[in-house]
N, C-alpha and C positions, 0 to 999 in steps of 0.2 A: 346360450338358446341349444337345443336339441338337430340332431339332423334334419328332422323335416322343415324349421323356419329357418336354419343354416342354407337349406336346399333353395326356399322358396325366396327369401332375402340376397341370396346370388342372383336367380334371374331375374328379380327385380333389377339389381343394379346393372346387368345386361340390356335389361331393356330401356330402362333411363339411358343409359350409355348409347343406343341405338336410335332412341327418337330424338338427342339432342343432334347427333350427327347427320338425323335424316335417313337413315338405312330404315325404312315403315316397314319391310318384310319381315325382317331379324326383329324390330322391335313388337310386331305381331307373332312372332313365334317364340320368343321368351317371355311374353306375357300369356301366351297359354300354358306355357312350362309353368309359370309362375303359380297360376292356376290350379295346374292340376296338381303341384305341390303343397297346395295349402290344407288338405287336408289332415286331423290332426291336429294344423297349427293353433296355436291360444295366446296369439302376441297382434297384440294392437298397431303396434307399428307396422309390421310385415304385410296383417290382412289388408289394412287399408291403404297402403301401397302397392301392391298387387292388384288388389281391386282395380283401386284409381289408375293403374296403368293399363290394366284389362279395358276399364271402360274406352281409357284414349283410344288405344290403340282398335276395337270397335269404330272408336268416332274416324278414324283416319282411312278407316276401309271403306269406310259407310256411304250411303248416297239416301237424299228423300230422308222417310218416314224414319229409317234405323239410325239415321244420325242425332235426329230427336231423341229417341231410346237412347242411345250412348249418353250423350248428355244428360239428360234426366236419371241416369244410371252414377255418373259420375259425381253430380250433386246431391242426389241421395245419400252417397255412402260418407259425403261431408257434413250432411245434418243431422248425423249422428254422435250424440254427443262426448263417447268416447273418443270415439274418431275425431273430432275436431278439435278436443283438451289434452290429449293425454300422447299423440304424437311428436314427433322432434322438431323444432324448427327446421334442417334442412329439407324432412320430406314436405313440410307443408310451402318452403319457399320454392321448391321443385312443382309443387301439385296446385296451388291455385293460381299461378298466372296464365295454366295451362284451362284448367277452370273456368275463370273469367275471359279467357280467349272462345273455348267454344261454346259458351253460353252469350255471349256476344254475336256469334256467328250465325247462330239458330233463332237469335230473336229473344233471347232470354234472358234482358238486360235485368230485371227487377231481381235475376237469379246471380247474375255477377255482383249487383249490389250487394246481396246478402254475403258472397263468399268475399268480397272485398270489404265489407265490415268485420268479417270475422277475422283476417288477416290483420287488419289494422287492430282489434282484442288479441290476437294470438303475439303478435311481433310488432307492437306498439315503437313507433319514432324508426321503424327498418325501411332500407332501400326496398323490400317486397311490399309492404304495404302501400308507400308512393309510386310504385311502378301500377298495382294492378289499381287504383283510384286514375290514373292518369290514362291507363286502358281505354276506362271507362267514361273519363271526359273526352277523351278523343273522338272514339266514337259517335260520342254525340253530337260532334262539328264545334268544341269549346276547346280550340286548339289552345288558345293564350292560357287558358286556365289549366291545362293538362301539362305544359312546360312548366308552368309557376309552381304546379307540384311534384312535378316532379326533378327540378332543380337541384333541390337538397342533395336530394340522391347523385345525380349527374356530378355534383362540387368534393363528394366524399364527407358528406355531413352525416350521411344513415348509415347505422351498422347494414352490412350485407351477409344473409347467412346461405349464400351459393354464389358462384361466380356466375353462373348462366342469368341470374338477374343482372348482371353488370351488361351483359350482353345485352337484355331485351330492353333495360333503361335505355339507354344510350344507340341501339336501333330505334326506337319510338321514338326518343329523338332528334334523329337524324329525319325521318320522317316529318313529323311534324314541323321541323325548322324548315324543309323545304317547300312546305306546302306555303311556308309564309314567306319565303321567297326571300332565303335568308341561306344563300350558297355556302359559304364561309364556315356558317356557325353548323349546317348540315353535314359537312365534311369533315369538320373537328369531330361531331359527335361518332358519326361513322367509322371514324380514325381509331378513335379512342374503343368501340364494340367489337374491331377487328383484330386491336394488340388484345383483348378478353378471350375473343373466339378460336382465332386462326391457330397458336399452339396446341389447342384444343380437339378441333374441328368439333367446334361449337355451330352447328348451320343452320340451326330450326329456327333460331327469332328469324334468320334472313330472309328464311325459304318462306315462313309466314306472312312476311311484311315485302314481297318479291316485288308486288303491282307497282307497290309506290318506294319502293327499296332502290328496282333497278334503273330508275334513268339517273338516281345520285353514282350508283357503281359504274355503271358506262361512262358519263361524263366523264369520271376521275380516274378513269385505266391511268395506269402507268404512274402513278400518285401513292402506291399503298405499301411501297417498300416489300420489307419481310412477309407481308401477308399477300400480296401481288398471284401467287400461285393458289392460293386460298381462294381469292376473288374469280379466278379463273375456274375454280372447280364447279363453285356457286352456280356459273352461270351454265356449267357442264352438266348439272345436278337439275336445274330447271327444265335445263332440254328435255331431258332424259323421263323426268318425273310427271310432263305433261301439264294439265290443269290444276291446281290445288284450291282448295276455297279462299276464295279472296279477302285479304285483311280488312280489316272494322273500322280502320281511319274515315270518319267522319260519313259511312255511312249505313248506319243502325236507327230501322225503323224505331217512330215513336210508340206506344200503347196505342194509340187511337189509330196510328195509321196502320199498326197492324189489326186492329179491328177490325178496317175499311180492306186492307187485304185478305181477310177471310172470306167476306163477302165476295172477293171477286169473279171465283171460279161458279157461284151459282147463277141461274138464270134471269140476274136484277138488274134493272137499268141502278145506273147513279142515284137517279130522283126516288125510287125503291129502297135502295139501301141508306139514302138520307133519311126516307121516313123513319124506318125501321130502326135506325141510331137517332132519331132524336135530332136531327141536325139540319142546315140548310144544306141544300145542294151544292153550292158555292163552296163550304165547307171540305165538303165530302170530295170533288172534283180537285182541290188545294191538297188531300192527303192522297189521291191518284197519283196527280204530278210529281208530288215528294216521291211516291213509292217507285214510278215509274225511274226517275233518276237515280236514285240509290239503288234499285236492282240494273240498271244499265238496261233498262228494257223501254218499248219505242207501242208496245200494245198493250192490252190487256189480257189476251192467251200469251204474249209474251213475259209478262209479270209473273203469271199463273206458275208459267214451268220453270222461269228462274227460282222461286218461290219455292216451287217444290224439290227443284234437284239441290239446294239449300239445304233442304227440309227443315224449312221453315212453318210451311202448310203442309 
């Protein structure tokens, strides 16, 4: 590669490292420099990686509709045939789990499924494919099914193209097992995740799942051996970063719920929404109750406010 591709690639690597270690300002700075270095670059791997990282950095810093724009940009990059088919397994394994995560966080479940189908085609029989599908199943509330598809990856029966996949898979397994009231299995999965993460300061998967993970970490403080300092650092990082987008375990809205949610800001009664949607009022009420639960809201105004903050509407 010539000077510009090498420079852009160096910034890409620096941005991914900053992202995985939880340093959002450094991630954004390196992503910006990577974009500036793209001029004259004719390399699909470098261009796709840098553009993906820039979209991800934009998402991490954004709120409201700007987050949706960042997700759309990320997704569109990987819709390009050349980008999707000509990049390395290493880049796919880094980018796709993040694409799935941010699509689920903003309610674009169908985009997440497209990404999961793509990685299954690109990296068949891989931990990456199993992990992204498990993310989607977990978001749907299909906890046991998520664990079932994740199990071969956890047991080392599938190939893995990046160590961060191992961290993400085991962190996800820990939260799923905890939700099924299996504390011993949750601890074992978490312990394995820490074995992979602590030596490299891979904080990202832990911070993204913090609300579901924090009780497990707190309940087991003092049991993590050499990773105990890393765990303490996680608590410190979360304290200083403030509120992060909530993990998507069991709280993704269905397409019908999204349709109703989009009507809630309007000055329509539930009866009028039902008539416009061609469903019964009781069906709309059921959807609204589910929306409130999943968004952590107790009123129509609170649900709309939370949805806007998340960038869902």
